[in-house]
C-alpha positions in Angstrom: -7.0 20.6 -38.1 -7.8 19.8 -34.5 -4.2 20.1 -33.4 -3.9 23.4 -35.3 -7.0 24.8 -33.6 -5.8 23.6 -30.2 -2.4 25.3 -30.7 -4.1 28.4 -31.8 -6.4 28.4 -28.8 -3.5 28.0 -26.4 -1.7 30.9 -28.1 -4.8 33.1 -27.8 -5.2 32.1 -24.2 -1.7 33.1 -23.4 -2.1 36.4 -25.1 -5.3 37.0 -23.2 -3.7 36.0 -20.0 -0.9 38.5 -20.5 -3.2 41.3 -21.5 -3.6 43.9 -18.7 -1.5 42.1 -16.2 2.1 42.7 -17.3 4.6 43.3 -14.5 4.8 46.9 -15.7 1.1 47.5 -15.4 0.9 45.8 -12.0 3.7 48.2 -11.0 1.8 51.2 -12.3 -1.4 50.1 -10.5 0.6 49.7 -7.3 1.9 53.2 -7.5 -1.5 54.6 -8.2 -3.1 52.7 -5.3 -0.3 53.9 -3.0 -1.0 57.5 -4.0 -4.8 57.1 -3.4 -4.3 55.4 0.0 -1.9 58.1 1.2 -4.1 60.9 0.0 -7.0 59.3 1.9 -4.9 58.8 4.9 -3.5 62.4 5.0 -6.8 63.8 3.7 -5.1 66.1 1.3 -2.9 66.1 -1.8 -0.4 68.5 -0.3 0.1 66.1 2.7 0.7 63.3 0.2 3.3 65.3 -1.8 5.0 66.4 1.4 5.4 62.8 2.5 6.4 61.4 -0.9 8.9 64.1 -1.7 10.5 64.1 1.8 10.6 60.3 2.0 10.6 58.9 -1.5 12.1 55.5 -0.6 9.4 55.0 2.1 6.7 55.8 -0.5 8.3 53.3 -2.9 8.5 50.7 -0.1 4.8 51.1 0.6 4.1 50.7 -3.1 6.2 47.5 -3.2 4.1 46.0 -0.4 1.0 46.6 -2.6 2.9 45.3 -5.6 3.7 42.0 -3.7 0.0 41.5 -2.9 -1.1 42.2 -6.5 1.4 39.9 -8.1 -0.1 37.0 -6.1 -3.0 37.2 -8.6 -0.7 35.6 -11.2 -1.0 32.3 -9.3 -4.7 32.0 -10.1 -6.6 31.1 -13.2 -9.1 33.9 -12.7 -6.2 36.3 -12.3 -8.1 39.4 -13.4 -10.8 38.8 -10.9 -8.3 38.1 -8.1 -6.3 41.2 -9.1 -9.4 43.3 -8.9 -10.4 41.9 -5.5 -7.0 42.6 -4.0 -7.0 46.2 -5.4 -10.6 46.6 -4.2 -9.6 45.4 -0.7 -6.9 48.0 -0.5 -9.3 50.7 -1.5 -11.8 49.5 1.1 -9.1 49.7 3.8 -8.2 53.2 2.7 -11.8 54.4 2.8 -12.2 52.8 6.3 -9.1 54.5 7.4 -10.3 57.9 6.1 -13.7 57.5 7.9 -12.2 56.3 11.2 -9.7 59.2 11.3 -12.6 61.6 10.6 -14.2 60.5 13.8 -11.4 59.6 16.2 -8.2 61.2 14.7 -6.3 57.9 14.9 -5.8 55.6 11.9 -7.1 52.1 11.2 -5.3 49.1 12.6 -5.8 45.4 12.3 -7.0 45.3 15.9 -9.9 47.5 15.0 -11.4 44.4 13.3 -11.3 42.6 16.6 -13.9 45.1 17.9 -16.3 44.6 15.0 -18.8 42.9 17.2 -19.2 46.1 19.3 -19.5 48.3 16.2 -23.2 47.7 15.8 -23.9 49.0 19.3 -22.4 52.5 18.7 -22.7 53.0 14.9 -25.9 55.1 15.4 -23.9 57.5 17.5 -21.4 58.2 14.7 -23.7 57.9 11.6 -27.2 59.0 10.7 -29.8 56.4 9.5 -29.4 57.9 6.0 -25.6 57.4 6.1 -26.0 53.9 7.5 -28.4 53.2 4.6 -25.9 54.4 2.1 -23.2 52.1 3.5 -25.6 49.1 3.4 -26.5 50.1 -0.2 -22.8 50.4 -1.2 -22.1 47.0 0.4 -25.0 45.4 -1.5 -23.9 47.0 -4.8 -20.3 45.9 -4.2 -21.4 42.3 -3.6 -23.4 42.4 -6.8 -20.5 43.7 -8.8 -18.2 41.1 -7.2 -20.6 38.2 -8.0 -21.1 39.5 -11.6 -17.3 39.9 -12.0 -16.8 36.3 -10.8 -19.4 35.0 -13.2 -17.9 36.9 -16.2 -14.2 36.2 -15.3 -12.3 33.9 -17.6 -10.1 31.0 -16.5 -6.7 31.7 -18.0 -3.3 30.1 -18.0 -1.6 30.2 -14.6 1.5 32.3 -14.9 3.2 30.4 -12.2 6.9 30.9 -13.2 6.5 34.6 -13.8 4.5 34.9 -10.6 6.9 33.1 -8.4 9.9 35.0 -9.8 8.2 38.4 -9.5 6.8 37.7 -6.0 10.0 36.5 -4.5 12.0 39.2 -6.2 9.7 41.7 -4.6 10.1 40.0 -1.2 13.9 40.2 -1.5 13.6 43.9 -2.3 11.3 44.4 0.7 13.9 42.7 2.8 17.0 44.4 1.3 15.9 48.0 0.9 15.9 48.7 4.7 19.6 47.7 4.7 20.6 50.5 2.2 18.1 53.2 3.0 18.3 54.9 6.5 14.7 56.2 6.2 13.3 52.8 5.4 15.6 51.1 8.0 13.8 53.3 10.6 10.7 51.3 9.9 12.1 48.4 11.9 12.1 50.4 15.1 8.6 52.0 14.6 7.0 51.9 18.0 4.9 54.2 20.2 2.6 56.9 19.0 0.4 55.4 16.3 -0.5 58.7 14.6 3.2 59.6 14.2 4.0 56.1 13.0 1.4 56.2 10.2 2.3 59.8 9.2 6.0 58.9 9.2 6.0 55.6 7.4 2.8 55.6 5.4 -0.6 53.8 5.7 0.3 50.6 3.9 3.4 49.7 5.8 1.9 50.8 9.1 -1.3 48.8 8.6 0.6 45.7 7.5 2.9 46.1 10.5 -0.2 46.1 12.8 -1.0 42.7 11.4 2.4 41.1 11.5 4.0 42.8 14.5 2.1 41.5 17.5 3.2 41.3 21.0 6.7 42.3 22.2 9.8 41.4 20.3 12.4 39.4 22.2 15.2 41.7 23.4 18.6 41.2 21.9 20.0 39.8 25.2 17.3 37.8 27.0 18.2 35.0 29.4 17.7 34.1 33.1 20.8 36.0 34.1 19.6 39.2 32.5 16.3 39.0 34.3 17.8 38.0 37.7 20.2 41.0 37.4 17.1 43.2 37.3 14.9 41.7 40.0 17.6 41.1 42.6 17.7 44.9 43.1 13.9 45.2 43.5 13.8 44.5 47.2 11.8 47.5 48.7 9.0 46.4 51.0 5.8 48.1 52.1 6.0 47.5 55.8 5.2 51.2 56.6 2.5 51.6 53.9 -0.3 54.0 54.4 -3.3 51.8 53.7 -5.7 54.5 52.4 -8.5 53.8 49.9 -7.1 54.4 46.5 -9.6 55.6 43.8 -8.6 56.1 40.2 -11.2 58.1 38.2 -10.4 57.8 34.5 -12.4 60.6 32.7 -13.3 60.1 29.0 -11.5 62.5 26.6 -10.9 64.8 29.5 -8.1 67.5 29.7 -7.5 71.0 30.9 -9.0 73.0 28.0 -7.2 76.1 29.1 -4.2 74.5 27.2 -6.0 75.4 23.9 -4.2 78.4 22.5 -6.1 81.0 20.4 -9.4 79.8 21.9 -11.5 81.2 24.7 -14.7 80.3 26.4 -17.6 82.2 27.9 -16.7 80.6 31.2 -14.5 77.8 32.6 -16.2 74.4 31.8 -14.1 72.5 34.4 -14.0 74.7 37.5 -13.7 71.9 40.0 -10.7 70.2 38.2 -9.1 73.7 37.9 -9.6 74.4 41.7 -8.1 71.0 42.7 -5.0 71.6 40.5 -4.2 74.7 42.5 -4.4 72.9 45.9 -3.2 69.3 45.2 -0.5 67.4 43.3 -1.1 67.7 39.6 0.7 67.6 36.2 0.6 66.5 32.6 -0.1 62.8 31.8 1.6 61.4 28.7 -1.0 58.9 27.3 -0.5 56.2 24.6 -3.4 57.2 22.4 -5.4 60.0 20.8 -9.2 60.3 20.2 -9.9 56.7 21.2 -8.3 53.5 22.6 -9.4 54.0 26.2 -8.5 50.4 27.0 -4.8 51.1 26.2 -4.6 53.9 28.7 -6.2 51.6 31.2 -3.7 48.9 30.4 -0.7 51.2 31.1 -2.1 52.6 34.3 -3.3 49.2 35.8 -0.2 47.2 34.8 2.6 49.7 34.8 3.7 48.4 31.4 4.5 50.5 28.4 2.7 50.0 25.1 5.8 51.3 23.3 7.1 47.7 23.1 3.9 46.3 21.6 3.0 46.2 17.9 1.5 49.2 16.1 -1.9 50.0 17.3 -2.1 46.8 19.4 -4.7 46.2 22.1 -3.3 43.9 24.8 -6.9 43.5 26.0 -7.7 41.8 22.8 -4.6 39.7 22.7 -2.3 38.4 25.4 -4.5 39.4 28.3 -7.3 37.2 27.1 -5.2 34.2 27.9 -2.5 35.4 30.3 -2.6 37.0 33.7 -0.3 39.9 34.3 1.1 41.9 37.2 -1.2 44.7 38.1 -2.0 47.2 40.8 -4.9 45.0 41.8 -2.7 41.9 42.4 -0.1 44.1 44.1 -2.5 45.8 46.5 -4.3 42.6 47.4 -1.0 41.5 49.0 -1.6 44.3 51.5 -5.1 43.3 52.2 -6.9 45.5 49.7 -10.1 44.6 47.8 -9.9 45.5 44.1 -13.0 46.8 42.3 -13.4 48.3 38.8 -16.4 49.9 37.2 -17.4 51.3 33.8 -20.6 52.9 32.6 -20.5 51.2 29.2 -21.0 47.6 28.0 -19.0 45.1 30.1 -17.8 43.1 27.2 -16.3 46.0 25.2 -12.6 45.3 24.6 -13.3 42.0 26.4 -13.1 43.7 29.8 -15.4 41.1 31.4 -12.7 38.5 30.7 -9.6 40.6 31.0 -10.3 42.1 34.4 -10.2 38.6 35.9 -6.7 38.2 34.5 -5.7 41.5 36.1 -6.8 40.4 39.6 -10.0 42.5 40.1 -12.6 41.1 42.5 -15.7 42.8 41.1 -16.6 44.6 37.9 -19.7 46.9 37.8 -20.8 47.4 34.2 -23.5 49.5 32.5 -25.6 46.3 32.5 -25.6 46.1 36.3 -25.9 49.8 37.2 -29.1 51.5 38.6 -30.6 54.8 37.6 -28.5 55.3 34.5 -29.1 58.6 32.6 -27.9 59.1 29.0 -26.7 62.1 27.1 -28.0 63.2 23.6 -25.7 60.8 21.8 -26.7 57.8 24.0 -23.6 57.5 26.2 -24.3 56.9 29.9 -23.8 60.0 32.0 -20.9 59.9 34.5 -23.1 60.8 37.5 -23.9 57.1 37.9 -20.3 56.5 38.9 -20.7 58.4 42.2 -22.9 55.9 43.9 -21.1 53.0 42.3 -17.8 54.1 43.7 -19.4 54.4 47.2 -20.9 50.9 46.8 -17.5 49.6 46.1 -16.0 51.3 49.2 -18.8 50.0 51.5 -18.4 46.4 50.5 -16.1 45.5 53.3 -13.9 46.8 56.1 -10.8 46.3 54.0 -9.0 49.2 52.3 -10.2 49.5 48.7 -8.7 49.9 45.3 -11.4 51.3 43.1 -10.8 52.0 39.4 -13.7 54.0 37.7 -13.8 54.3 33.9 -16.1 57.1 32.6 -17.7 57.3 29.1 -20.0 60.4 28.9 -17.6 62.7 27.0 -17.1 60.1 24.2 -17.5 61.2 20.6 -18.7 61.6 18.0 -19.2 65.3 18.6 -22.2 66.9 16.7 -21.3 69.5 14.1 -24.7 71.1 14.1 -25.1 74.3 16.1 -27.1 74.0 19.3 -28.0 77.2 21.2 -28.8 75.2 24.3 -25.1 74.4 24.9 -24.0 76.2 28.1 -20.7 77.4 26.8 -19.7 79.6 23.9 -16.4 79.3 22.1 -14.5 82.2 20.6 -11.5 82.1 18.2 -12.2 78.8 16.4 -12.0 79.5 12.6 -14.3 76.7 11.5 -17.9 76.9 12.5 -18.3 73.1 12.5 -15.3 72.8 14.8 -16.8 75.4 17.1 -20.1 73.5 17.3 -18.2 70.3 18.1 -16.1 72.0 20.8 -19.2 73.6 22.4 -20.9 70.1 22.7 -17.7 68.6 24.1 -17.4 71.4 26.7 -21.0 70.7 27.8 -20.1 67.0 28.4 -16.8 67.5 30.3 -18.6 70.2 32.4 -21.0 67.5 33.6 -18.0 65.1 34.1 -16.3 67.8 36.1 -19.4 68.2 38.3 -19.0 64.7 39.7 -15.6 65.5 41.1 -16.8 67.4 44.2 -19.7 64.8 44.7 -17.2 62.0 44.8 -14.9 63.9 47.1 -17.8 64.9 49.5 -19.1 61.4 49.8 -15.6 59.9 50.3 -14.9 62.5 53.1 -18.2 61.7 54.7 -17.1 58.0 55.0 -14.3 59.2 57.3 -11.8 56.8 55.8 -8.3 57.8 54.7 -8.5 58.1 51.0 -6.7 59.3 47.9 -8.4 60.0 44.5 -6.7 60.4 41.2 -8.7 62.2 38.5 -7.2 62.0 35.0 -8.1 62.0 31.3 -7.6 58.9 29.2 -6.8 60.8 26.0 -7.6 63.9 24.1 -11.0 64.0 22.3 -11.3 63.2 18.6 -11.5 66.9 17.6 -9.6 69.0 15.2 -7.1 70.7 17.6 -4.4 71.0 15.0 -2.6 74.3 15.7 -4.6 74.9 18.9 -3.3 72.5 21.4 -0.3 73.5 23.5 2.2 70.7 23.8 2.0 67.0 22.7 -1.4 65.8 21.3 -0.8 62.7 23.5 -1.0 64.6 26.8 -3.9 64.9 29.2 -3.9 66.1 32.8 -4.2 64.6 36.3 -4.8 65.8 39.8 -4.5 63.8 43.1 -6.9 64.7 45.9 -6.3 63.2 49.4 -7.4 63.6 53.0 -4.1 62.3 54.6 -1.9 65.3 54.2 0.3 64.4 51.3 2.7 67.1 50.1 1.7 69.0 47.0 3.9 68.2 44.0 4.0 69.2 40.4 5.2 66.4 38.1 4.6 65.2 34.6 4.4 61.4 34.2 3.7 58.7 31.7 0.5 56.7 32.2 2.5 53.6 33.0 4.2 55.5 35.8 1.1 57.0 37.3 0.3 54.1 39.7 3.9 53.8 40.9 4.0 57.6 41.5 0.8 57.5 43.6 1.9 54.4 45.5 5.3 55.9 46.3 3.6 58.7 48.3 1.9 55.9 50.3 5.1 54.0 50.9 3.7 51.1 48.8 6.3 49.3 46.7 4.6 46.0 45.8 5.4 44.6 42.3 8.3 44.6 40.0 7.0 47.3 37.7 6.0 49.5 40.6 9.6 49.4 41.9 11.2 49.9 38.5 9.3 53.1 38.0 10.0 54.3 41.5 13.7 53.6 41.6 15.0 53.1 38.0 13.3 55.9 36.0 16.5 57.9 35.9 18.6 54.9 35.0 20.0 55.2 31.4 18.9 51.6 30.9 15.4 52.3 32.1 13.7 51.4 28.8 15.9 48.4 28.3 14.9 47.1 31.8 11.2 47.7 31.0 11.5 45.9 27.7 13.2 42.9 29.2 10.8 42.5 32.1 7.6 43.0 30.0 8.8 40.4 27.5 9.7 38.0 30.2 6.4 38.1 32.1 4.1 38.2 29.1 5.8 36.2 26.4 9.0 34.8 27.8 10.0 32.1 30.3 8.8 34.1 33.4 12.3 34.0 34.9 11.2 36.9 37.1 8.7 34.5 38.8 11.0 31.5 38.9 9.4 30.2 35.7 6.0 29.9 37.3 2.8 31.9 36.8 2.6 33.9 40.0 -0.9 35.2 39.4 -4.1 33.2 39.3 -7.2 34.6 37.6 -9.6 36.1 40.1 -13.2 35.0 40.4 -14.6 38.2 38.9 -18.0 39.1 40.2 -20.1 41.0 37.6 -21.9 43.8 39.3 -21.4 45.2 42.8 -24.9 44.0 43.6 -25.1 40.3 42.8 -28.2 39.4 40.7 -29.9 36.4 42.3 -32.9 34.3 41.5 -35.1 33.3 44.4 -38.2 31.8 42.7 -39.4 30.8 39.3 -43.0 29.8 38.4 -45.1 29.2 35.4 -48.4 31.1 35.5 -50.9 31.7 32.6 -48.4 30.7 29.9 -45.7 33.0 31.4 -42.6 32.2 33.3 -42.3 34.6 36.2 -38.9 35.0 37.9 -38.5 36.7 41.3 -35.2 37.7 42.7 -33.1 40.8 43.4 -30.9 43.4 41.6 -32.3 42.9 38.2 -31.9 45.5 35.5 -33.2 46.0 31.9 -30.2 43.9 30.7 -31.4 40.9 32.8 -32.9 38.0 30.8 -34.5 34.8 31.9 -32.4 31.8 30.8 -34.0 28.3 30.5 -31.8 25.3 29.9 -29.0 27.5 28.6 -31.3 29.5 26.2 -31.8 33.2 26.7 -35.5 34.2 26.4 -37.0 37.4 25.2 -37.7 39.0 28.6 -39.9 41.8 29.9 -38.3 43.8 32.7 -40.9 44.5 35.3 -38.8 45.7 38.3 -35.5 45.0 40.0 -37.2 42.0 41.6 -39.5 40.6 38.8 -38.8 39.4 35.2 -41.4 37.8 32.9 -41.1 35.8 29.7 -43.2 33.4 27.5 -43.3 29.9 28.9 -43.5 28.3 25.5 -41.4 25.1 25.4 -40.7 25.5 29.1 -41.5 22.3 31.0 -41.4 21.3 34.6 -37.9 20.3 35.5 -36.3 22.9 33.3 -33.3 24.7 34.7 -33.9 28.5 35.1 -31.4 31.3 35.7 -31.0 35.0 35.0 -28.4 36.1 32.5 -26.9 39.5 32.1 -26.9 40.2 28.4 -24.9 43.0 26.9 -26.2 45.3 24.2 -24.6 43.1 21.5 -26.4 40.0 22.9 -23.4 38.5 24.6 -24.0 36.8 28.0 -21.5 38.2 30.4 -22.8 36.6 33.7 -25.3 34.0 34.9 -27.0 33.9 38.3 -27.7 31.0 40.5 -30.2 28.5 38.9 -33.1 26.4 40.1 -35.5 23.9 38.5 -39.1 24.6 37.8 -41.3 22.2 39.7 
């Protein structure tokens, strides 16, 4: 009887284990999930059908990727629970992608999760307290459902044989289909514009690609001879260089709005930029991103390297540049005696800038946490007016010529959809009232950014030093410009002011060519990438040369530098005005620290522990002296908005 019952139980268990998780049903669920994810990505059913009908094999390929992940549930005893969790994970990714595109117009990538620590600083800009509450509630409910599902899930027979056959058969299909389908084969070479990649090849494939395809693929022909054949021709020198101050001003979400077709404004919101374009060299700037990803525009301008060779949606700032130095305009100009400074009126640790800029050769980095007299707009972004004095502070640091790279933030989204009669500009011709309200807010912000242009120029002219200033936009704003923008959505504008008599030119350039283009006018030819852009841009093998050299210096054997690292990380000074502690005393159960250049982000640090600190003035900080004993080591830490220490002052012991 016992053996009969046991046999019966095993039979029942097998029947239960097969119920609901047949290969056919997993396939159906995979197709259904793929449809849902694409509808969420394209934010319309018609967009999905246009994609699926025009590229059916690509749609099937995306579904197969989901199928492969779902079949892995067959290797677990709690297979129904694991299956549900995997499917739930895909849905969460799809919803996140939908939300992110709603705000910034670019899709979700794996690198976005590397920025999660900065999310909490800016979430209130994009979401109302009620919306944040709904998200928290949804997370709590989801966790409750997951816990309940785990507790109720039944341990069943592991379908190992079926699972391994199905899983590896799916992998073979994923490997083989690109060899027989031209549209799927094109996936292998998907590089460049992230929006176009996701639209062309689907959300699932593109997101997985952003996980698996990191860095730069090794070129087909990569060896010492190939690199030597490139660098031996890069022999131009800078002996007759014009050593003017070089100032890059990267304006957030800024472009010439006159390029919007079918839209007009009550007046020109950027009159200063427009006036400069008529008098000085200007053109279109082809940028690597849309609606966000400022750091990637920075990367291309500063290094002269193209993001086209990196993985989908990759941020080099959050990857290779955290551990490797790289050729940059800072390193190149320092060979000519320049001092290199960089500034940003946002948190210094966003995108890891406080670490990366040392690997790009900058000497000093002024962050929001170290700036004085900061004003904020209605959304909480620092206004760009603070950059004017910071730029002049950088220029006055020494008698050396200066490279100054300023990164603005004021015009950052999200852009309010609610009508506000106080906005100084009216928009005509926009069909959607919500879009009109957003555009009016955006115009009010770029108008204020435009207003700093003549202020910077006037102060630079007053200095009497030969100077050149490049004003340019990092990317288009995350607004609904579909059908309105003239030209590529990945284009902004630039203009180059100077007081040294440079000839006016009109030229459209890539962001990774901008520095070399500017330097060529100054007879500066330092650096391999600078010379490649200056002398090889018309070469039919231009992109091949770039690919080879970028791979070599970042991921390869560094043949270009005789297999040595030619660049040593700089000792990056945080803040143009160094915070310093001069005295620390305990008085009436308080520790009082005196010094200079303190800001509201300055915190007293005792024995390595950051204390809750009261900012009294730029020279005085106060904190509780609980657990602070004579002999304790005291310093002042600069703490970012997300509580990361980005710099520590000199220290002294309490007597």
